[in-house]
C-alpha positions in Angstrom: 111.1 125.8 74.1 114.2 127.1 72.3 113.1 128.3 68.9 116.5 129.1 67.5 119.6 127.6 69.1 122.9 129.1 68.1 124.6 126.9 65.5 128.2 126.1 64.9 128.3 128.7 62.2 127.9 131.4 64.9 131.4 130.5 66.3 133.3 132.1 63.5 136.5 130.7 61.9 137.4 127.4 63.6 140.8 126.9 62.0 143.3 126.3 64.7 140.7 126.5 67.5 140.4 124.0 70.3 136.8 122.8 70.5 135.3 120.8 73.4 132.5 118.7 72.0 129.9 117.1 74.3 128.8 114.0 72.4 126.3 111.2 73.4 128.4 108.0 73.3 126.4 106.2 76.0 126.2 102.8 74.2 125.5 99.3 75.5 128.7 97.4 76.1 129.3 93.8 77.2 132.9 93.7 78.5 134.7 95.5 75.8 132.2 94.6 73.0 129.9 97.4 71.8 126.5 95.9 71.3 124.9 98.9 69.5 127.1 101.7 68.0 124.2 103.8 66.8 125.0 106.8 69.0 128.6 106.7 68.1 127.7 106.7 64.4 125.3 109.6 65.0 128.0 111.7 66.6 130.5 111.3 63.7 129.1 113.9 61.2 129.5 116.9 63.6 132.9 115.7 64.8 134.0 115.3 61.1 132.6 118.7 60.2 134.6 120.4 62.9 137.8 118.5 61.9 137.2 119.6 58.3 136.9 123.2 59.5 140.4 122.9 61.0 139.6 122.6 64.6 141.3 120.4 67.1 138.8 118.5 69.1 138.4 117.2 72.6 135.3 115.0 72.8 133.7 114.3 76.2 130.9 111.9 77.0 129.5 109.6 79.7 128.8 105.9 79.8 126.4 104.3 82.2 126.1 105.3 85.8 129.4 104.6 87.6 129.3 105.3 91.4 131.8 107.5 93.0 134.8 107.2 90.7 136.6 105.2 87.9 135.1 101.8 87.1 136.7 99.7 84.3 133.2 98.4 83.4 132.3 101.9 82.3 135.5 102.9 80.5 135.1 104.7 77.2 138.2 102.8 75.8 136.1 100.6 73.4 134.2 103.8 72.3 137.4 105.6 71.6 138.5 102.7 69.4 135.2 102.6 67.5 135.1 106.4 67.1 138.6 106.2 65.6 137.6 103.5 63.2 134.6 105.6 62.0 136.8 108.7 61.6 139.7 107.0 60.1 142.1 108.3 62.7 143.6 107.4 66.0 141.5 108.7 68.9 143.5 108.6 72.1 141.6 108.2 75.4 142.6 110.9 77.9 142.5 109.7 81.5 144.2 112.7 83.1 143.0 116.2 82.1 146.0 118.0 83.5 148.5 116.0 81.4 146.8 116.3 78.0 148.8 118.4 75.6 146.2 118.9 72.9 148.3 117.3 70.2 145.7 114.9 68.8 143.3 116.0 66.0 140.5 114.3 68.0 140.8 113.0 71.6 138.2 111.5 73.8 138.1 112.1 77.5 137.5 109.2 79.8 134.0 108.9 81.2 133.0 112.3 82.6 130.9 110.5 85.3 134.1 109.1 86.8 134.4 112.7 88.2 132.1 113.4 91.1 131.8 117.0 90.0 130.1 116.0 86.7 126.8 115.1 88.3 127.1 116.9 91.7 124.1 118.7 93.1 126.6 121.2 94.6 127.1 124.1 92.3 130.6 124.8 93.4 131.8 121.2 92.9 130.2 121.1 89.5 131.8 124.5 88.6 135.2 123.3 89.7 135.1 120.4 87.2 133.6 122.6 84.5 136.6 125.0 85.0 139.0 122.1 84.3 137.0 121.1 81.2 136.8 124.6 79.9 140.6 125.0 80.2 141.0 122.4 77.4 139.3 124.5 74.8 138.5 127.8 73.2 134.9 126.9 72.2 132.2 124.5 73.2 129.7 122.5 71.1 126.9 120.5 72.6 125.9 117.7 70.3 124.6 115.3 73.0 120.8 115.6 72.8 120.5 112.5 75.0 122.0 114.5 77.9 120.5 118.0 77.6 117.9 117.2 80.3 120.7 116.9 82.8 122.2 119.9 84.7 125.7 118.3 84.6 129.1 120.0 84.4 129.8 118.9 80.8 126.3 119.8 79.6 125.4 123.0 81.5 128.3 124.6 83.5 131.0 124.4 80.8 128.7 126.2 78.3 128.7 129.2 80.7 132.4 129.4 80.5 133.1 129.2 76.7 131.6 130.6 73.6 129.1 127.9 72.7 126.8 126.5 70.1 124.4 123.6 69.5 125.7 120.8 67.3 123.8 119.7 64.2 122.5 116.6 65.9 121.0 118.7 68.8 119.6 121.3 66.4 117.9 118.6 64.2 116.4 116.8 67.3 114.8 120.1 68.4 113.5 120.8 65.0 111.9 117.4 64.7 110.4 117.4 68.2 109.0 120.9 67.6 107.1 119.5 64.6 105.4 117.0 67.0 104.3 119.8 69.3 103.5 122.6 66.9 100.6 121.9 64.5 101.4 118.3 63.6 99.8 116.8 60.5 96.9 114.6 61.3 96.0 111.9 62.2 98.7 112.1 64.9 99.3 108.7 66.5 101.6 108.1 69.5 102.8 104.6 70.3 104.1 104.1 73.9 105.6 101.0 75.4 108.3 100.1 77.9 108.0 98.9 81.5 106.2 101.5 83.6 103.3 103.9 83.3 105.1 106.0 85.9 108.0 106.7 83.6 105.6 108.0 80.9 102.9 109.6 83.1 103.9 113.2 82.4 104.3 112.7 78.6 100.9 111.0 78.4 99.4 114.0 80.3 101.0 116.3 77.8 100.4 114.4 74.6 96.8 113.1 75.1 95.1 116.5 74.3 97.2 116.8 71.1 97.0 113.3 69.6 94.3 111.5 67.8 95.2 108.0 69.0 97.5 106.6 71.8 98.5 103.0 71.3 99.8 101.4 74.5 101.9 98.2 74.7 104.9 96.9 76.7 104.8 96.3 80.4 102.9 99.5 81.0 99.8 98.1 79.2 99.0 95.8 82.1 98.3 98.7 84.5 95.9 100.0 81.8 94.3 96.6 81.6 94.0 96.5 85.4 92.3 99.8 85.1 89.6 98.2 82.9 89.1 95.6 85.7 91.0 92.7 84.2 93.3 90.3 86.1 96.8 90.6 84.8 98.3 87.5 86.5 102.0 88.0 87.4 102.5 90.8 84.8 104.1 94.0 85.7 101.5 96.1 87.6 101.8 99.6 89.1 98.8 99.6 91.4 99.3 103.2 92.3 98.9 104.2 88.7 95.6 102.5 88.0 93.6 105.6 88.8 95.6 107.7 86.3 95.2 105.0 83.6 91.5 104.9 84.2 91.4 108.7 83.7 93.4 108.4 80.4 91.0 105.7 79.2 88.1 108.0 79.6 89.4 110.2 76.8 88.5 107.5 74.3 91.8 107.9 72.5 93.7 105.0 74.1 94.0 101.7 72.2 95.2 98.7 74.3 96.3 95.2 73.2 93.5 92.6 72.7 95.9 89.6 73.1 99.2 89.2 74.7 102.1 86.7 74.8 102.5 85.1 78.3 105.0 82.8 80.0 105.8 81.7 83.5 109.3 83.2 83.3 111.3 85.9 81.5 113.6 83.5 79.6 114.7 82.8 76.0 113.8 79.2 76.7 110.3 80.1 77.9 107.2 78.3 76.6 105.2 81.3 75.3 101.4 81.2 74.8 99.1 83.8 73.2 96.0 84.6 75.3 93.3 87.2 75.3 94.3 90.3 77.1 91.3 89.9 79.5 92.1 86.3 80.2 95.7 86.2 81.5 96.1 83.0 83.6 97.3 83.2 87.2 101.0 82.7 87.5 101.7 83.9 84.0 103.5 87.1 83.0 102.5 89.2 79.9 105.8 89.7 78.0 104.7 90.9 74.6 101.6 92.0 72.7 100.0 89.3 70.6 99.5 89.0 66.8 95.9 90.3 66.8 97.1 93.4 68.7 99.9 93.9 66.2 97.3 93.8 63.4 95.0 96.3 65.2 97.9 98.6 66.0 98.9 98.5 62.3 95.4 99.4 61.3 95.3 102.3 63.7 98.6 103.5 62.2 97.6 103.1 58.5 96.3 106.6 57.9 98.7 108.4 60.2 100.5 111.5 59.0 102.5 112.0 62.2 103.8 109.2 64.5 105.9 109.3 67.6 107.0 105.9 69.0 108.7 105.5 72.4 109.2 102.1 74.1 109.1 98.5 72.9 106.0 96.4 72.9 107.6 93.5 74.8 110.9 92.0 76.0 112.3 92.3 72.5 115.7 91.2 73.5 114.4 87.6 73.9 113.2 85.9 70.7 109.9 84.5 72.1 108.8 88.1 72.9 110.2 90.1 70.0 107.3 89.7 67.5 105.2 92.5 68.8 107.9 95.2 68.7 109.0 94.0 65.3 105.5 94.1 63.9 104.8 97.6 65.2 108.2 98.8 64.0 107.4 97.4 60.5 104.0 99.1 60.5 105.5 102.5 61.4 108.4 102.1 58.9 105.9 101.0 56.2 104.2 104.5 56.3 107.1 105.8 54.3 106.8 109.4 53.1 103.1 109.7 53.9 104.0 110.5 57.5 106.6 112.0 59.8 107.7 109.0 61.8 109.8 109.6 64.8 111.4 106.9 66.9 111.9 108.3 70.4 115.4 107.0 71.2 116.4 104.7 74.0 115.1 101.1 73.8 113.0 101.9 70.8 116.0 102.9 68.7 117.9 99.9 70.1 115.0 97.6 69.1 115.0 98.9 65.5 118.6 98.0 65.1 118.5 94.7 67.1 115.5 93.5 65.1 117.0 94.4 61.7 114.5 97.0 60.7 116.1 99.4 58.2 116.7 102.7 60.0 116.3 104.7 56.8 112.6 103.8 56.6 111.9 106.1 59.6 111.8 109.8 59.3 113.9 110.3 62.4 115.5 108.1 65.1 116.2 110.2 68.2 119.4 109.7 70.2 117.7 110.8 73.4 115.0 108.7 75.1 114.5 110.6 78.4 115.4 114.0 76.8 112.9 113.5 74.0 110.1 112.7 76.5 110.9 115.7 78.7 111.0 118.0 75.7 107.6 116.7 74.6 106.3 117.3 78.2 107.2 120.9 77.7 110.0 121.0 80.3 112.8 123.5 80.1 116.0 121.4 79.5 119.1 122.8 81.2 121.4 121.9 78.4 119.3 123.7 75.8 118.5 126.7 78.0 122.1 127.4 78.7 122.9 127.5 74.9 120.6 130.5 74.6 122.6 132.5 77.1 125.1 135.0 75.8 
């Protein structure tokens, strides 16, 4: 793991320099409406600091997963407008790299994933796009922790072409995640949710030896319940992961829900019922953890000194299935200064904001879901490894 990433202070005097900043602006958008601007707001301090130092900035970022070229559904135009509002300046959206004259204090490139070279597995194709990006700047700053696990042109290849540094957001993410992996204060409790065990398999393997308790909710809990021999009705079940779940349960560290909220359909108009976790009726889907489970999870968190939470406890976007995630979020937030509390980005961070839980009550809210998990797994992340190169 990178112990000491080069910071922006290693780049020297920035006055008059052109800086390419890789930010994480991958926010949920409905049409042109931004549903959660958390990542945009998180990017502002580093952008503002570079402006204050006299640099001219070209910001680049991705949005979603467009296929094969430009797609108006994934345009960064709404993001450019919001970034401009937060910075108090006009932020033009650059759709043609070759015609940009560098005149704006801050400009935002259109979605880098509109370019096939951004995500290409072909080194030469990626390098060609990276050359075009590097031509826009004198220096490169990576402040997109949510993308550092990708070997993409704007994350990896461009850093090999320009003097480079880690932005403050990336540096802070690494510092916090290191605290979770290097002698964490105990008890150390990890809370995992989300849909699939398979998405979290490697991080469970890595974390279980290090944690005191692992609390499991969300859709993934039903594969664990099946591993205990329970019928889970029409709940999400990964039959090929039952063996792994059984092995995890043998450690004695895993706490599962004792009751769940079920319904026949995933709908805001559903008729939810609370049932025992070992008595899910046929034809019903488990869509949230129940109130007794929330209380038990809160009790298991009460004496924690270190907490990592990744993944919602249920389908929090729909009111009938939001109480479990809200209850666990409140239990973690309520630990206050007695614990280092880390929300592992992605849907967990979105849930905190969507459910109205005060973000400042958590020690750290990561901007990188997948990147956070891969870091905790012990993987070498391309976007961090390249920053350590001369």
